C-alpha positions as CSV (number, residue, x, y, z in Angstrom):
1,M,42.0,-15.4,18.6
2,K,41.0,-17.3,15.4
3,K,38.0,-18.8,17.2
4,V,36.9,-15.4,18.7
5,I,37.0,-14.0,15.1
6,L,35.2,-17.0,13.8
7,V,32.3,-16.7,16.5
8,F,32.1,-13.0,15.9
9,F,31.6,-13.5,12.1
10,F,29.1,-16.4,12.6
11,A,27.1,-14.0,15.1
12,V,27.4,-10.9,12.5
13,L,25.9,-13.2,9.6
14,M,23.0,-14.5,12.2
15,V,22.1,-11.0,12.9
16,M,22.0,-10.3,9.1
17,A,19.9,-13.1,8.2
18,V,17.3,-12.1,10.9
19,T,17.3,-8.6,10.0
20,T,16.9,-9.2,6.3
21,A,14.3,-12.0,6.5
22,K,10.9,-11.4,5.1
23,I,8.8,-8.9,7.0
24,E,5.4,-10.3,7.8
25,S,2.3,-8.7,6.4
26,E,0.5,-6.8,8.6
27,E,-3.5,-7.0,9.1
28,I,-5.3,-3.7,8.8
29,K,-8.4,-2.9,10.4
30,P,-10.7,-0.6,8.4
31,V,-12.8,2.3,9.7
32,K,-16.3,2.8,8.3
33,T,-17.8,5.3,6.0
34,K,-21.3,7.0,6.8
35,D,-22.5,4.4,4.3
36,N,-20.8,1.6,6.4
37,L,-18.1,0.8,3.7
38,P,-14.8,-0.2,5.0
39,V,-11.8,2.0,4.6
40,F,-8.4,0.6,4.9
41,T,-5.4,3.1,5.3
42,L,-2.3,1.3,4.5
43,P,1.3,2.1,5.1
44,E,3.2,3.4,1.9
45,T,5.1,0.3,1.5
46,G,5.2,-3.3,2.5
47,E,2.6,-6.0,2.6
48,S,-0.9,-5.8,4.1
49,D,-3.7,-8.2,4.8
50,I,-7.4,-7.1,4.4
51,V,-10.7,-9.1,4.8
52,V,-13.8,-7.7,3.0
53,P,-17.2,-8.9,2.7
54,A,-18.2,-11.0,-0.7
55,Q,-19.7,-8.5,-3.3
56,G,-19.4,-5.5,-1.2
57,E,-17.3,-2.2,-2.0
58,F,-14.3,-1.0,-0.1
59,F,-11.7,1.7,-0.2
60,I,-7.9,1.7,-0.1
61,R,-6.3,4.7,1.3
62,I,-2.7,5.0,0.9
63,K,-0.1,8.0,1.6
64,S,1.0,9.7,-1.6
65,N,2.6,12.8,-2.6
66,I,0.3,14.2,-5.5
67,T,1.8,17.4,-6.1
68,T,5.1,15.7,-7.1
69,G,3.5,13.9,-9.9
70,Y,3.5,10.3,-8.4
71,S,0.4,8.5,-8.0
72,W,-0.6,5.1,-7.1
73,E,-1.6,2.6,-9.9
74,L,-2.3,-1.2,-10.2
75,A,1.1,-3.1,-10.8
76,Q,-0.7,-6.0,-12.5
77,P,-4.2,-7.1,-13.6
78,L,-6.6,-8.1,-10.9
79,D,-8.6,-11.4,-10.5
80,K,-11.9,-10.1,-11.7
81,N,-13.6,-13.0,-10.1
82,R,-12.2,-11.8,-6.6
83,V,-12.1,-8.0,-6.8
84,K,-12.4,-5.2,-9.4
85,F,-11.1,-1.7,-9.4
86,I,-13.7,1.1,-9.5
87,G,-11.3,3.9,-9.7
88,K,-9.6,6.8,-7.8
89,V,-12.0,8.2,-5.6
90,D,-10.2,11.1,-3.8
91,E,-7.0,12.7,-3.5
92,D,-6.5,14.7,-0.4
93,E,-3.5,16.6,0.6
94,E,-2.2,17.2,4.2
95,G,0.5,19.4,5.3
96,E,1.5,22.7,5.6
97,E,-0.4,25.6,3.9
98,D,0.8,29.1,2.8
99,A,-0.6,32.3,4.1
100,Q,-3.5,32.1,1.7
101,G,-4.5,28.6,2.8
102,R,-3.1,26.9,-0.2
103,K,-1.3,23.6,-0.1
104,L,2.6,23.9,-0.6
105,L,4.0,22.0,-3.4
106,G,5.4,18.9,-2.5
107,A,2.9,18.4,0.5
108,P,2.1,14.9,1.6
109,G,-1.5,13.4,1.1
110,F,-3.3,10.3,0.6
111,E,-5.1,8.8,-2.5
112,T,-8.2,6.6,-2.2
113,L,-8.9,3.9,-4.5
114,K,-12.4,2.2,-4.6
115,F,-12.8,-1.6,-5.3
116,Q,-15.5,-4.2,-5.4
117,A,-15.2,-7.6,-3.9
118,G,-16.4,-10.7,-6.1
119,E,-16.7,-14.2,-4.8
120,P,-15.2,-15.5,-1.5
121,G,-11.8,-16.6,-1.6
122,K,-8.2,-15.0,-1.6
123,G,-6.3,-12.9,-3.9
124,A,-4.2,-9.8,-4.1
125,I,-3.9,-6.3,-5.2
126,L,-0.4,-5.0,-6.2
127,L,0.1,-1.3,-6.2
128,K,2.9,0.7,-7.5
129,L,3.7,4.6,-6.9
130,V,4.6,6.2,-10.4
131,R,4.8,9.3,-12.6
132,P,2.4,7.8,-15.1
133,W,4.2,9.8,-17.9
134,E,7.6,8.0,-17.1
135,K,7.8,4.9,-19.3
136,G,10.4,2.1,-18.3
137,V,11.0,3.6,-15.0
138,E,10.8,1.4,-11.9
139,P,8.2,2.5,-9.2
140,I,9.6,4.5,-6.3
141,K,7.3,2.2,-3.8
142,K,5.2,-0.9,-4.0
143,H,2.5,-2.3,-1.8
144,K,1.0,-5.7,-1.8
145,I,-2.5,-6.2,-0.4
146,N,-3.5,-9.8,0.4
147,I,-7.3,-9.7,0.2
148,A,-9.4,-12.4,1.8
149,V,-13.0,-12.1,0.5
150,E,-15.8,-13.7,2.7
């Protein structure tokens, strides 16, 4: 009986180790704007890999809930030789509308951030979802973007 319990315990530990292992990042393929600039739509959390042309502009589009006051910000300074933040371009809401066509409070949407790639190499963009006026509060979500500039 002790051996059965020990084997069961070992099996549970193995399952826990596999399920808590680091989730691999996902390579995100862009869609192009009418000006032929890449737009990468990312999941809300996790880690993504993107490839961008050197010296080219690109967009990061990430799910947000703008009407609740949360917005995406840079979590740390960027390597200016690799990528520069140009600014927020768009905040579009999706979701339900009321009878007058207005977006309902709390409706989910997306934020679009514009960047300029620099010299070839690898770098990272770390984003955090926060309410900008709340100081010293942990972000409710984070996303790491591994960037390869070619």
